[in-house]
N, C-alpha and C positions, 0 to 999 in steps of 0.2 A: 345635109352632111351631119353624121353623128359626132357628138363631142367626145373627145378622148376621156376614158376613165383613168384618173390619176391614181397611182399607188401612194402609199404613205410617204415615202421619201420625196416623191415629186410634189406632194402637197406641202411638205415642210419647206422645200425649196421655193415653191410659189409664195408661201408666207414670207420668206426672207426677201423675195423680190418686191413685195409690197412696201418694204422700207424705203424704196427709191422715191415713191410718191408721198409717203408719210413717214419720215424718220421718227424713230421712237422718242427723240428729244422734243418733238413737236407737241407731245402730250403734256408738256409743262405749261403750255400757254393758257392764259385766261385774259381776255380782253373785254372789259365791261363796256367799251365804246360800241361794241357790236349789238348791244341791246337796242331794240326798237320799240320797247314797251316799258310800262311802269309796273313794278312788282305788286304794289298794293291793288292796282286795278285788276291784275291777274287773279289775286286772291278773291276779290269781290265777285269777279265773273265766275269763279269756281263754285260760288254759293248758289248759283241758279238752280232752282228746284230742290234745294235742301229744305229740311223742316225749319221754318222760320224761328221757332222758339229755341232751337239748339245751336244756331250759328254763333251766338255770343259765347257759348261754352267752348266751341272750337277755338275762338280767338283767345279766350281765357287760358286754355291749356297751352296754346302756342306762345303766349306772352311770358311764360316762366323763364325762358332762357333762349339764347341763340340756338341751342341744340334742339329744344322742343319746337321752336319756330321752324327749323330745318325739316324736322320730321313731319310737320303739318303742311308743308308748302312744296311738295314734290314738283308741282307744276312749274315753279320758278327755275329750278336747275334743269328740268326737262327742256324748257325753251332755250336756256343758255347752251345746252349740249348740242343743239342743232347746228351751231356754228363752230363746234370744236373739231379738232383733227381726228380723223378716223382712218383705220387701215383699209376698210372696205370689206371686212368679214362680218357677216350678219349671223346672229344667234337669236334664240328666244330669250328675252330679257325678263328679269324680275320686274324692273321698272321703278321700284322704290327700294333700292338695295342699300338701306342703312343698317347699322349694326344691330339694332333692336328688332329687325325683321328676320333674324336668325334665331334658332332655338331648338329645343328638344321636343319631340312628340312621338307617339306610338305608331308603328307600322300596323297593317292589318294582322300581322302575326304577333303583335304585342311586344315587339322588340323596340327599344328606344334608339332613335337616330337623331343626329344633329343635322339640320337642313334649313333652307329658306322656308319661311312659313307665312309669307304675305304676298299675294299675287294680284291685288286689286288693279295694278297698273301694268301687268305683264303684256308684252308686245314684242314683235320682232324688231331688232335694231342692232346697231354696232355694239359688239361685246364691251368696248371701252366704257360705254355709258354706265353700265352697272358698277364696274370697279371704281370709276371716278366718284360716283355717289357714295360708295362704301368708304373710300379713304377719307373723304371730307367729313363723314360722320365720326370717324375716329379722331380726327383733329379737334372737332367741336366737343366730343366727349372728354378728351384729354384736357381741354381748356376748362370745361365745367368742373372737372375734378381737381383743377389747379395744378396739373402736372406741367413739367417744363416743356419747352419747345423741343428739346432733344427727345423726350419721351414720345411726344406726338409724332415726330419724324420717324422714330423707331417703329411706332405702331403702323404707320403708312408703309414703311419698308417691309414689315412683317406680312402685311396683306399682300403686297405686290410680289415679294419673293415666294411666298407660299403659293399664290395663284400661278406664278410662272413655273415653279418647279413641279407642282402637281399637274399642271397642264402638259408638261413634257412627259410625265409618267403616263398620263391618260392617253397621250398620243401614241404610245407604244402598245397600248391595249387594243383588242378587237372591239368592234362596235358593240357586240353583245356584252363584253366585259364592262364597257363603259355604262351600258344600259342597266346592268345589274349592280353596279357599284353603289355602295352606301358609306356614309361616315357614321359609324355606330359609336355608342359610348365606349365600347370595348376598344375600338380603334383609337379614340382620344386618350383613354387611360394608358394604353400601351405607348403612345407617342409622348405623353407628358409624364411618364412614370417617375422621372427624377424630380419633378416639381411637386412637392407635397401639398402646397396650397391649392394648386389647380386640381390635383387628384381629389383633395378633400371637397372642393366645390363641385366637381363632377359627381362624386358619390352623393353629396347632399341633393343635387339636382335629380339624380336618379330616384332617390327616396321621395322627393316632392312629386315627381311625375307619377309615381305609383299611386299617390293619394289624390290625384286630380282626374276623377272619373265622374260619370253622371251620378253614380251611387253616392259618392262623397259630396258632390255639389248639391245634391237634392235638399238636405236639411238647411244648407246655407242660403239657398235661393228661394225657398218656398215656405208657405205657411198653410194652415188649415182653415178654410172658410166654409162654414155650414157642413162640416164633415168631409169636405173635398180639398185636395191639395191645389194650391194656387201660387203662382209666382208672386213674390213680395213686391209691392209698389214702393219705390224710393224715388219719386219724381224730383228733378226731371231726368234722372239717369236711368231709371227703370219705371215704366208705367204702362198701364193698359189703355188702349185706344177706346174711345167712346163708340157705342153702336157698332161693334165689330161684327161683320157679316160672316157667320159661321159657314154658311153654304159656299161663299166665295173662298174662304180659307180651305175648305175641304177640296174644292175644285183645283185650287192652286197646288195643294199637296199631291193630288192625284196626277196632275200634269207634270210636276217635278219628278215623280216616281218613274215616269217614262224615260228620263235621262239616265237612269241607273241600269247597271247590268241586271239581267234577269234574276240571278240568285240573290242579289242585294235588294232588289225590289221585293222579292218574296220574304226576305228577312224583315224589311220595314213594314210589310203588310201585317206582321204579327203584333205591331204596336198600334195603339190608338191615341189620338190627340187629346190632351187633357186641358192645356192652357197655352196661351201665347202672350207675349208682352214686348214692348219696345225696350231695347237696351242700348245705351250710348257706349260706343267702343272706340279706342284709339285716340288719335289726334286729328289727322287729316280726314278720317272717315266721319267725324262728328257732324251730325246734321243729315247724313245720308240715311236711308231707311235700313234699319237693322233690327231684327226680331229674333228673340229666343223662344223656342217652343218646347213644352214638356210633353213627353209621351210616356205611356206605360205599356208594358207587356205582362200578361198573366196577372194583372192587378197589383203588382208590387215591384216591378223592375223598371226603374226610371231611365229615360233617355232624353238628353237635351240636344236639340239641333239649332244651329244658328242660320238664319236666312239673312243674307247681306246684299244690299243693292250693288249692282255692278254698273258703273257709269263708263263713259268713253275714257280710254286710257289717256293720261297726260302726255304720253309719248307719241300719240297719233296726231297728225296734222289736223288742227281743229277746223280747217276749212273743208267744205264738201262733205259728201256722204262717207260714213265710216265703212271701213272694209269688212267689219263684222256686223252681221244682221242681229246677232244676239250677244250682248256684252257678257252675260253670264257664261255662255259657252266659251268666249274668249278667255275668261279667267280660269275656267276648269281645264281647258285645253293647255294653257300655259303652265298651270300647276302640275298637271299630269306629265307634261313633257320635261319639266325641269326637276321636279322632286324625285327622290329615289323611291318613295312610296307615298301614296296619297290616301286620305280618309275613305273608308268604304262607303260612306254616304255622300260623297262629293258629287254634286249634280247641279243643274241649273233650270231656270224657268222664267218665262215672261208673264207678268200679270195681265189681267184684262185691261188695265189702265195704260199698258205699254211700258212699264218699268221692268228692267231686267234684274235678276237676282242669281246668286249662287248659294248653295246650301252645303253644310258640313256639320260634323259633330262640334259641340261647343266645349272647348277646353279639355279635349280628350288626351290626358297624360301630357299636356302641353306645359313647357317650362320656358321662361325667358331669363336672360342674364340680368342680374341686379347690378347694373353698371355703377350705381352710386357707392357700392361696397368694394369696387375694384382697387387693388393695389397696382403699382406701376407694372409689375411682372404679369399680373393677371390680364391687364389690358393688352400687352404684347401677345400673350398666349391666346387670348380670345381673337386677336387679329389674325393669328396663324390659322385658327379654326375656320374663320369666315372666309379667308382667302382660299383655303383648301376646299371648302364646301362650294364656293362660287365656281371654282375651276371644275369640280365634278358636275355641277349643273350645266355649265356652258359646254363641257365636253360631251354630255349626253344630248344636248339640244342643238349643238353646232359642230363645226369642224375643228376638232382638237389639234390635228396635225398642222393645219394652216396657222392657227393661233400660236401654237408652240414654235413654229418656224419663224413667225414674225417676232415673237418675244425674244427668242434665243436664250443663251445661257449667261449673258452678261447683265449688268445691273442698270443699263441705260434707261429702260422703262421705269424701273423702281425709282431712280433719281428724278425722272421727269414727274412722276406722281407725287413725290414729296413736295416739289415746287408748286404743282397745280393745287394740291390739297391745302397748302398753306394760303395761297393766293385766294382760292375760292372760299375758304373758311373766313378769311377777312371780308370777302364780299357778303357772305351770309350775315356777318355781324353788322355790316353797314345796312343791309336790308332790314335786319331786326330793329335797328335804331329808327328807320323810317316807319316800320310797323308800329313801334311803341309811340312814335309821334302821332301817327294816325289815330291811335287809341286816345291819346291825351287830347287831341283836337276834337274828338267826338265823331270823327269819320267812321271809325270802327268801334263797336261796343263789346265789352267783356261781361256785361250783365244784361239778361233779358229785360225788355221793357214791356210795360203793360200792353196787352193786345197781341203780343207775339204768340202765335198758335203752336201747340205741340201736336195738332192733328194733321193728318195727311192722307192721301189716297194711296193704298197699296198698289 
């Protein structure tokens, strides 16, 4: 028997019906007694097959504050969310949806958009998981900035109400309108036109983005060795591998090109590889295989590509075989599905050793929020931006009408998230104390020890 195709109003009603099994107030709940594992053990297990000499750097970066710990330990909240209340609506998730995984970058048409920009953990799942991680990150950021609880609560409400209201708007649009939707700098300037501080920051970000290209990065990242450009060594954060196999590198590059569209492959064919080096990036990614490569076209036009290891998503059940044969393809698929526009060189490849990677341009007009400079109003405005952007991504990758129907027009979900975000941020701080204790006891190290290798198999 064929299933009935529901129209928009019927989907909205179906979303409302889901409240019977999962009331919106249930999203306030956090119960640490449901944990069946120890967070420090989870972190240790997540280091399997990382570069040994870089693991201590990961811990050092995580040890700066509860907020940096949260950013580097997505696996902990992912395991906790498995036991949380969900409405039953599945979308493609970012998977690590904290506030610093949003930012500005260039579309293929060189327009500047504001969007999600990290998809290492992307995976299908309940839409609530992304927004719950996002609101907790705002509470932790507010605490790090020494803002009041009221400001932290206001930021959570700003995320939730922005997400809810925008989802309602997207639900009224056609599927194609949602697919083409973007949050541009012009959209943000128009929305925040009365807030001069936010307008000033957006304009500054726009100017910074214009200066972050391969051409401007080239003199900062390279030096000349025997008459040839080479990426600067700054070990252990940037360094060249010993005995790098050029033939294997070229084979990997050619295999990666097969994942690109024909016209983009033809564009990349006009560049030739000059140099490659290991580069440590992020917090949670430290210790995974990450490489930046310098290319040239016509002898003088530089291009930097980043090759980043794609491991199994923290959102996937760790038992059994992964549903994805190629984790790099998982990342690229999720990114293309959720982003309003993706990098023209975005592709994937598996190395001969069996490690999966995805590839994109390095820092192409990419800008991130300087949270440490935020005023209270800036934090609220940024929360509105992130809620709006997440709603756009979920509406493109999921069923906007059902989500909008479930959320409704009242603030019950917003109220629940304020309670959840506060409770879970408290849990993060308790986990952070346990993490610091593990460092103090010597169980975890924040400094490399003699014998830790920086070498690895690609």
